[in-house]
C-alpha positions, 0 to 999 in steps of 0.5 A, spaced: 500 500 500 502 506 497 503 511 503 496 515 504 500 522 502 503 520 496 497 516 494 493 523 495 498 526 490 498 521 485 490 521 485 489 529 484 483 531 480 487 532 473 491 528 469 496 534 469 496 534 476 497 527 477 503 526 472 506 532 475 506 529 482 509 523 479 515 527 476 516 530 483 516 524 487 520 519 483 527 523 485 526 521 492 522 514 491 526 508 493 524 502 488 526 495 489 530 493 482 525 491 477 524 483 477 523 481 470 518 475 472 513 480 475 508 482 470 501 484 471 496 486 465 490 486 468 490 493 473 484 496 474 484 504 475 479 509 477 476 510 470 473 503 472 473 502 479 480 502 483 483 506 489 489 508 484 489 513 478 492 511 472 498 514 474 498 512 481 497 505 479 504 505 475 507 508 481 504 502 485 507 497 480 514 500 480 514 500 487 512 493 488 518 491 483 514 490 477 518 490 470 511 492 466 504 494 467 498 493 464 491 497 464 485 494 463 478 498 465 471 496 464 468 499 458 473 504 458 480 506 455 480 513 457 485 512 462 490 509 457 494 515 455 495 517 462 498 510 464 502 510 458 505 517 459 506 515 467 510 509 465 514 513 460 516 518 466 517 512 471 521 508 466 516 502 466 514 499 459 506 499 459 500 495 455 493 497 455 487 494 454 479 494 456 475 489 459 467 488 457 461 483 458 459 480 451 452 477 450 453 469 448 446 469 445 446 465 439 452 460 441 452 454 445 453 458 451 446 462 451 444 459 457 450 456 460 454 460 465 461 462 463 466 467 467 460 471 470 458 471 477 452 475 476 448 472 470 448 466 465 449 467 457 454 473 458 461 473 458 467 477 460 472 478 455 478 483 455 481 486 449 489 487 450 494 490 446 490 496 443 495 499 438 495 507 441 493 510 434 486 506 436 485 508 443 480 513 441 476 509 436 476 504 442 473 509 447 468 511 442 466 504 441 464 503 448 460 510 449 454 507 448 455 501 452 457 506 458 450 510 457 446 503 457 450 501 463 448 507 467 441 506 465 441 500 468 445 502 474 440 507 475 435 502 476 439 498 481 440 504 485 432 505 485 431 498 487 436 498 493 433 505 495 426 502 495 429 496 499 432 500 504 426 504 505 422 497 506 427 495 511 426 502 515 434 503 515 433 510 515 438 510 509 437 513 502 441 512 496 441 516 490 445 515 483 447 522 481 448 524 489 451 518 492 454 514 486 456 518 480 461 522 484 465 516 486 466 515 479 470 518 473 464 518 468 465 525 467 472 524 463 469 517 460 470 512 465 465 507 467 460 506 473 460 499 476 457 495 481 462 496 485 461 504 485 454 502 487 456 498 493 461 503 495 456 508 496 452 503 500 457 502 504 459 509 506 451 510 507 451 505 512 457 507 515 455 514 516 448 511 519 451 506 524 459 508 524 464 502 524 465 495 528 459 492 532 454 497 530 455 496 522 455 488 523 448 489 527 446 493 521 448 488 516 445 482 520 438 486 520 438 486 513 439 479 513 446 479 511 450 472 513 457 474 515 463 469 515 467 469 522 472 472 517 468 477 515 466 479 522 473 479 524 474 484 519 468 489 520 470 489 527 476 492 526 474 499 526 481 502 525 482 498 518 484 503 513 481 498 508 474 498 512 470 501 506 472 496 501 471 490 506 464 493 507 464 493 499 466 486 498 461 484 503 455 487 500 457 485 493 457 478 495 451 478 499 447 484 498 448 486 490 444 479 488 438 482 491 437 488 487 442 486 481 438 487 474 441 483 468 445 486 463 442 486 456 443 491 451 449 494 454 453 487 452 455 487 445 454 480 441 460 476 441 461 476 434 461 484 434 466 484 439 470 479 435 470 483 428 471 490 432 477 487 435 480 485 429 478 492 425 482 496 431 488 490 431 487 488 438 488 481 441 481 479 444 481 474 450 476 470 453 478 471 461 478 464 464 475 464 471 474 457 473 470 454 479 471 458 485 471 455 492 474 460 496 475 467 493 482 471 493 479 478 493 473 476 498 468 479 494 466 472 490 462 466 493 463 459 492 460 458 485 461 453 479 463 457 472 466 454 466 470 448 468 464 443 467 463 446 459 471 448 458 472 443 452 465 446 449 467 453 450 474 452 447 470 450 441 465 455 441 471 461 442 475 458 436 469 457 431 467 465 433 474 467 432 477 468 439 484 466 439 487 468 446 485 466 453 487 470 459 488 467 466 490 468 473 495 463 476 494 465 483 487 464 483 486 457 480 488 450 482 494 446 479 489 442 476 485 447 473 491 451 470 494 444 467 487 443 464 487 450 461 494 450 459 493 444 455 487 446 452 490 453 450 496 449 446 491 444 443 487 450 440 493 454 438 490 460 443 495 465 445 496 466 453 496 472 457 496 473 464 494 478 469 490 479 476 485 484 477 487 490 481 481 493 484 482 494 492 488 497 496 488 490 500 491 487 493 498 486 491 500 488 484 505 482 484 503 475 481 508 471 485 506 465 481 510 468 476 516 465 479 514 458 477 518 457 471 512 454 467 509 460 467 515 463 463 511 463 456 506 469 460 512 473 461 514 472 453 507 474 451 507 480 455 513 483 451 509 481 445 503 485 447 507 491 448 511 490 441 504 489 438 501 495 440 507 499 439 507 496 432 514 492 432 510 486 431 503 483 430 500 478 434 494 477 429 493 471 425 
């Protein structure tokens, strides 16, 4: 975790202020040597949901010894130019991309769950290695997605507000007043379900305070907490407190007011065609069945493992030629099976572990395992690809 004072400077209101802060902080920064094994291509920033601006994310990556860093925000690539420039200033190579949800309608997975905890028939995909000359084209393509997503966000906030009124909590939530100001929507960023949960968390804290009173308020809303969650939320002095409440709400409460994403999700075929047109590497984001959530915001749940062979066939048929996955998040058996399927289907392999909470490390310690050396090589290939030094499209 970056020192709070430093983080505040790197999260200044404007891009110019953030980059200026980075330049002024670097001479006194005591970074560890960059570890050539430490890469992460899936860092979220404040342009979707994260405690880090693009500049702060680059600083944090360098402070943890990463040799490269990659930005992948939800439905927005508005932070990419800042991320690239911050990388140049800090002396760390960068790669840029975007993550979105696609409709699997018309495929074998129209009524099957893949990697989406919230609904079937919709899958998370990532466009990696976006050529820098096409960043603005990508941002424009996703503008209607962000607009439709916000229409759904408003409906979910209204459902949540109605539910809170029914429970007599004395808490009221409004999208424009409480949720929108937590986002970078005015600068092309995305409002996500995590923004809704953070607004809810802060409203609960304003009403009940921290510690036992908040635990009691959650219980009064029918939220069942694990022993570990009770211990976390009993630590009223934790600097991560609002994020810990957010994780509880996302896992236990959001499903009660969740409205399925429909028209905001591009059809798979449309996204495949668009990625090809702009020269980006479109990846399916493998999740795998979850038993215990690393990030604390996912319940135990089955995802795509039962239908993985069918999924690979479907992806190949539809023109997807790459898979991104998270080595720390899966078992050895899951990874062995996944990597064997990638080899059998000639799928390009990308690695990155999503960063959206201050509790998370930017480092992927699993990358020290020599068997993942191909993921380091693919990271440099992405960097070369988006800078026009080679092409990964085939």
